[in-house]
C-alpha positions, 0 to 999 in steps of 0.5 A: 500500500502506498502512502506519502508517509513511507512510499517513494515519491513517484508512487500514487497513494492508494485510495484507502491509504488515509484510512490506514494511516489515520488508524495507525496514528489513532492507535499509537503506532509509528512507522520507523522506516527512513522516509522514501527509502525503498525496501524492494527492488524489482527482479526485472526492469518492468516495475519500480522500486517500492517500500513494502517492508515496514517497521512499526512500533507503539507509543510505549516503545517509541517514547522510551528510547529503547529503539535505534535507527532503522537501517535498510540495506540491499548489500546485507540482504540474502540476495532476494529482491527485498532489503535487509532491515535492521533495528537495534533494541535497547532493553530498559535494563541496558547499561546504555540507558542507565542515567549518568551519575549526578555531578558532584562538586557544588554545595552551598554551605549554610553560611553562604545560602543567602548569597547563593540564592541572590545570585541564582535569582539574578540568573532567572529570566526577567518578568516571570509570573512569580516575579523575583525582586530584580524584575519590574512589571511591564 
């Protein structure tokens, strides 16, 4: 099925493409394929390249930073007319997702607390809703 969301530019969208893409979006699915990269080359020259093989994910996986980029490669395919598709999955317990340790170094000593607070307030943007003392109303 051809749709502007994943097809190569010279393919006309199918008549029910908008129905499918609306359903995918409404149900939290995301197509991870790189835009306009074909996944199939025809065995003869009578047909055009197309995007037939798709990678979808749901909202939970999409927003959790567990999925890497999708790689489409005819070089790594098994000699068929379809490309090899690779995606890296990083489980939640992967060391690559463990947040770095909190920086250590600055600590406001109680005797300097007022000076630190004054300097911090001066760094805030002027005229916020809570309006620190250095702000003037508009």
